[in-house]
C-alpha positions as CSV (number, residue, x, y, z in Angstrom):
1,M,42.0,6.0,9.8
2,P,45.3,5.2,7.4
3,T,46.7,8.7,6.6
4,V,47.6,10.1,2.6
5,E,50.7,9.0,3.3
6,E,50.2,5.1,4.3
7,L,47.8,5.5,1.6
8,V,50.6,6.6,-0.9
9,Q,53.2,4.4,0.0
10,R,50.5,1.2,0.1
11,I,49.5,2.4,-4.1
12,E,52.9,2.5,-4.4
13,G,53.8,-1.3,-3.4
14,L,50.9,-2.2,-4.6
15,E,52.1,-0.7,-7.8
16,E,55.4,-2.1,-7.6
17,R,53.8,-5.1,-7.3
18,L,51.9,-5.0,-9.8
19,R,54.5,-4.2,-12.2
20,A,56.4,-6.8,-11.2
21,A,53.6,-9.6,-12.0
22,E,53.0,-7.8,-15.0
23,D,56.8,-8.8,-15.9
24,V,56.8,-12.1,-15.1
25,Q,53.6,-12.6,-17.4
26,A,55.6,-10.5,-20.5
27,I,58.6,-13.2,-19.9
28,V,56.6,-16.4,-19.6
29,R,54.6,-15.2,-22.8
30,L,58.6,-13.8,-24.7
31,K,59.6,-17.4,-23.8
32,G,56.6,-19.0,-24.8
33,H,57.3,-17.1,-28.2
34,Y,60.4,-18.2,-28.5
35,A,58.7,-21.9,-28.2
36,E,56.3,-21.3,-30.8
37,L,58.4,-19.8,-33.5
38,V,61.6,-22.3,-33.2
39,D,58.2,-25.1,-33.1
40,A,56.6,-23.5,-36.3
41,R,60.2,-24.0,-38.2
42,Y,58.6,-27.9,-38.5
43,T,55.9,-30.2,-40.4
44,R,55.6,-33.4,-38.8
45,D,56.7,-34.7,-42.1
46,G,60.0,-32.1,-41.7
47,V,61.8,-28.8,-41.9
48,K,60.0,-26.6,-43.9
49,D,61.2,-24.6,-46.9
50,E,64.1,-23.0,-46.8
51,A,62.6,-19.2,-46.9
52,E,60.1,-20.0,-44.3
53,V,62.4,-21.1,-42.1
54,A,65.4,-17.9,-42.8
55,R,61.4,-16.0,-41.9
56,L,61.1,-17.6,-38.5
57,A,64.5,-17.4,-37.8
58,R,64.7,-13.4,-38.0
59,E,61.7,-13.5,-35.9
60,I,63.3,-15.5,-34.0
61,G,66.5,-12.7,-33.9
62,Q,64.6,-10.2,-33.0
63,L,63.5,-11.7,-29.7
64,F,67.1,-11.8,-28.5
65,T,69.1,-7.9,-27.7
66,A,71.9,-7.4,-30.3
67,D,74.7,-8.6,-27.8
68,A,72.7,-11.6,-26.7
69,V,74.4,-15.1,-26.1
70,W,72.9,-18.9,-27.0
71,D,74.5,-21.3,-25.1
72,G,72.2,-24.9,-26.7
73,G,75.6,-26.7,-25.3
74,P,77.5,-28.8,-26.8
75,G,75.4,-30.7,-29.0
76,L,73.6,-27.9,-30.1
77,G,76.5,-24.8,-29.7
78,L,77.3,-21.5,-29.0
79,C,76.9,-18.1,-31.0
80,E,77.5,-14.5,-29.9
81,G,74.9,-11.1,-31.1
82,R,71.3,-11.6,-32.9
83,D,72.9,-12.1,-36.1
84,A,75.3,-15.3,-34.7
85,I,71.6,-16.2,-33.3
86,R,69.4,-15.4,-36.5
87,E,71.7,-17.4,-38.4
88,R,72.3,-20.7,-36.6
89,L,69.0,-20.6,-35.8
90,A,67.9,-20.9,-40.0
91,K,69.6,-24.0,-40.3
92,P,67.5,-26.6,-38.4
93,T,70.1,-29.9,-37.0
94,L,66.9,-32.0,-36.4
95,R,64.0,-33.0,-39.1
96,F,61.4,-32.0,-36.1
97,A,61.3,-30.4,-32.1
98,W,58.3,-29.7,-30.1
99,H,59.9,-27.4,-27.2
100,Y,57.6,-27.7,-23.8
101,F,59.0,-25.8,-21.8
102,V,57.3,-25.6,-18.0
103,K,57.9,-25.2,-14.1
104,P,58.8,-21.3,-14.9
105,R,61.3,-19.9,-11.8
106,I,61.3,-15.8,-12.7
107,E,63.7,-13.4,-10.4
108,V,62.6,-10.2,-11.6
109,S,65.3,-7.5,-10.0
110,G,63.7,-3.9,-12.2
111,D,65.0,-4.1,-15.6
112,T,66.6,-6.9,-15.9
113,A,65.7,-10.8,-14.0
114,R,66.9,-14.2,-15.5
115,G,64.8,-16.7,-15.4
116,T,65.5,-21.5,-15.3
117,W,62.7,-23.4,-16.9
118,D,62.8,-26.9,-17.2
119,I,62.4,-28.0,-20.6
120,L,61.2,-31.4,-22.5
121,S,61.5,-31.6,-26.5
122,P,60.5,-34.9,-28.2
123,C,62.3,-34.1,-31.7
124,T,63.1,-36.5,-34.1
125,T,67.2,-36.3,-35.6
126,A,68.2,-35.3,-39.1
127,R,68.8,-39.0,-40.5
128,G,64.6,-39.7,-38.9
129,K,65.5,-41.4,-35.2
130,P,62.5,-39.6,-33.1
131,M,63.2,-38.9,-29.6
132,W,62.9,-37.5,-26.3
133,M,65.0,-34.4,-24.9
134,A,65.0,-33.3,-21.7
135,G,66.6,-30.1,-19.6
136,V,66.6,-27.0,-18.1
137,E,67.7,-23.5,-19.9
138,R,68.9,-21.4,-17.6
139,D,67.7,-17.5,-19.3
140,E,68.5,-13.8,-18.2
141,Y,66.5,-11.2,-20.4
142,A,66.8,-7.1,-19.9
143,R,63.7,-4.5,-21.3
144,V,64.8,-2.7,-23.8
145,D,62.8,-0.1,-24.6
146,G,60.2,-1.6,-22.4
147,I,60.3,-5.1,-23.6
148,W,61.6,-7.7,-22.5
149,L,64.3,-9.6,-24.1
150,H,66.9,-12.8,-24.1
151,T,70.1,-11.4,-22.9
152,R,71.4,-14.7,-22.7
153,M,70.0,-18.5,-23.4
154,A,71.6,-21.2,-21.8
155,L,70.1,-24.9,-22.2
156,E,72.5,-27.6,-19.6
157,L,71.0,-31.2,-21.5
158,V,69.8,-34.1,-18.8
159,F,69.1,-36.7,-21.5
160,M,68.9,-37.2,-25.0
161,S,67.4,-41.4,-25.1
162,P,65.7,-42.6,-28.8
163,Y,61.8,-42.9,-27.7
164,E,62.0,-46.7,-28.5
165,S,64.6,-46.9,-24.8
166,G,63.3,-44.4,-23.1
167,W,65.7,-42.3,-20.5
168,A,65.6,-44.8,-17.7
169,P,69.2,-46.1,-17.1
170,R,69.6,-50.2,-18.0
171,E,69.0,-52.1,-15.2
172,R,71.7,-53.9,-13.9
173,A,71.6,-58.2,-14.3
174,E,71.8,-59.4,-10.9
């Protein structure tokens, strides 16, 4: 029969594991909510009206800490601070996008965490060209007042290819 001390240690261990699992799930929900809001700026026919996009950008901004960094790479730019992120996302550079974040790898350490996500995003350029975009997002998070927020989001583009061409490199003539 376990001692009271052994049971206390077991319970503390289980509570720690449960908190880590809950933290991972909270971060997964955060990333899903981000994708949902970013995609909500569009209809299949194009960007929603300016007032609605501004409202969504404000909501997106609230998913970041005040000093967060949003790094879209050379194609999408770098924003530092919640206000800059909100302003950037209030001005969509595409006509349509749908973000799929998959294969989450999340490591929690107390009130901070790191996550890596693969992203696939069918999208339409501002000029109306359908594209496939794939990449990796490397994120950092912090628990602020009990809520997980992004502190850094950085996209590494793997490819951006016209829909008609696919994403495979062209075969060389033999």
